[in-house]
C-alpha positions, 0 to 999 in steps of 0.5 A: 887150154885149147880142148875141144873143137868140132870133134866136140860137135861131131863125134859119137860117144864111141868116137871119144874114147881114147884109142887103144890101138899100138900106134904107128912108128912110122916116124918120131909121132907124138900118138899113143903107144903101147907102153909108154912111159911111166906118167911123172908130174914135172919139177919147178925150179922155186916151191914155196913152202904153204903158210896155211892162212883161212880164207872164207866159206863158199857162201861169203866169197862169191859173194858181188856187189850188186851196186855196182855194175853188171860188166858182162858186156866186157870188151872182146879179146884183143888180137893178138899182136904179133912182132916176130920177124927178123929175129936174130936169136943169140941176140934175142937170147943176150936181151933176154938173160937181162931181163929180171926173172920170177915174179915178184912178191908183194907182201902185204903188211898190217897197214896195206890191209887196213887201206884195202882197195886204197892200197892198191888205187894209191900204187896202181902206176908202180905196180904197173910198171912192175908188172912190165918189169917182172911179168908177173907180181904175187900179190900175197897176204890181203885180205881184201881179194878174199872175195868175188866183190874185192878181188873186183874191187882190187883191179878196177883200183888198179884201172884194168879193164876185162874182157872175154878169155880167148879161148871163151867159146872153144876153152873149159872155162865158164863163168864164176861171176859173169857180171863181175867178169871172172870166170872159174879157173880149171877146179873141175874133178875130172880135171883135178889129175891133168898137169895143166903145162905152161902156156899163154892164155893166146891164140895165133889170133887172139890175145888177153894183155894181162891177167889176174889169177885169185884163190878163193879156196886151196885144195882141200886135200893138197896139190894144186900149185899154181905155176909161173914162168918167165918166157925171156928167163925160158928164152934165154936158157935154150940151148941156141940150135934148137931155139934157132930151129924151132923158131926157122920152121915155125911151128903149129898147134893141132887142138882137136881130134876127130876119128874117123873109120879109115876105112869109109871112101873118101868122098865121105871122108872128105864131106866130113872134113868139109862140114866140120870145116864149115858148120863147126870151126867157124864158131871157134874164134881161132884161125883152125885149118881141118887136116886128115892124119897130121900124127900119122894115125889113119882117118884121124881129123884134127884142127890144126892152128895157122903157123906161128913162131914161137918167139915174138917180141913184146907189144910194150918193152920189146923184148924178145920172149918164148912166146907159145904153148907147146910145153903144154901141148907137146903130146910127148910132154903130154904122154909123159905126166900126169895127164887127164884130157880126153882124146877128143882133146889131145893136142900136138904141136909140129914143125910148121913147114913139114906137119911133123911132130916135134922132135922127141930130143927138141920136146926134151929140151923144151921141157928142161928150159922151161921147168928149170924156171917154174915158180910153183906157186902156194896161192892161199886165199887171197892171193892174186898172181897178176900177169904180163900175157905177153911175158910170163907163161902159167899152167897149173900142177896136180891136186887132191880134194876141192880147190876154187881158184878164178880169173879175170882178162884185161884188154888194152886199158890205155891204147884203144888201136890195140883194144880195138872196139869190139864187145862181147858177142853173146852167141859164142856163149853155145859153144862154151856151155856145150864143152863145159857140159862134156866136162861136168860130165865125165869122172872125177879125176879121169885119164886120157887112157880110161875110155 
């Protein structure tokens, strides 16, 4: 999730409070308005049943194998592989329609469980080939991955090479087990009422090649399904005219807001902008531009990513896919579903050529096509979803009670040029800890329209 950037550091507690003013409706804007529609959690195309398989206690599932090497000096997240020029949209949709859709379910048999990590080492080549074919594999009912120790044994048996979260310095994730290169998923009580829309774990600058999401404890009082959708299926589903328009105009995403009093003189506002741009923005490993009033709200300074194509060709297969985070970040969609993000971290998606927020009509089509292809997984202890991050998008439904999911990100294990030679930059940890501390400070079940 792209949340909290410069505003998280420079704004005061008063500036963090979501605006309760009536929005400015000079154009079809995506700012908070009086009388916004009811918030409704989106549907999914396929919803498997729960099986209520038992897990381990937190003391047991958090155990790490201290005899193994410390992975905290992992690879930097690799640079995003863009191949988005000269795409024939109609032909791209025809290609995408032929691809295999929906995650492959790989259910453990008694003999599979008896093999433990050997099952994964023996089947590593086939599993990697299936990942390229389907975009995601749901390992279901495996006992090995019910603990941190077993989860690491699984991905090491597959030969996967961990890297930093692409949003390590500006995201919401903290380490679950740093020595095992394992991040905690978005389990925070303040965000359990927040619906996380579909997104690739990427920025215009960095994208992890693969991810493995693991369930150690499902939500104790219900909900918390893990969402996954095939980017090729969404591309094939979208209305061709809408897709062509988005491809021609490209998109830009704002990742944070800092509300400056509109009455401030221009020199002071420009000084604040320059300070944020020079002192804070470089701490985040994203290509950002500081822009005033992009969403039409006077005095609002937004950190906006560079323009990007909503369609990309897969780096290995060349398959055209829907490769962007609009379903998660479009304000018109966030304002119509459960949202627990404070105003400072509310995002927006713009047409890159005019910096107008994308229209309600285009948002509605993105919502329809995306949610038709969501599989809302009933992940239980030991289940892992292995994801090709250039092919599949993921998200998370709201939940009640306590939930513990975690994730590791992986770089290109068989292509040194794509992987690069950068190792972890420890200095990035400071911003990660500040932001996580702020989110821990929020009350449980925080809603975006409360102070």
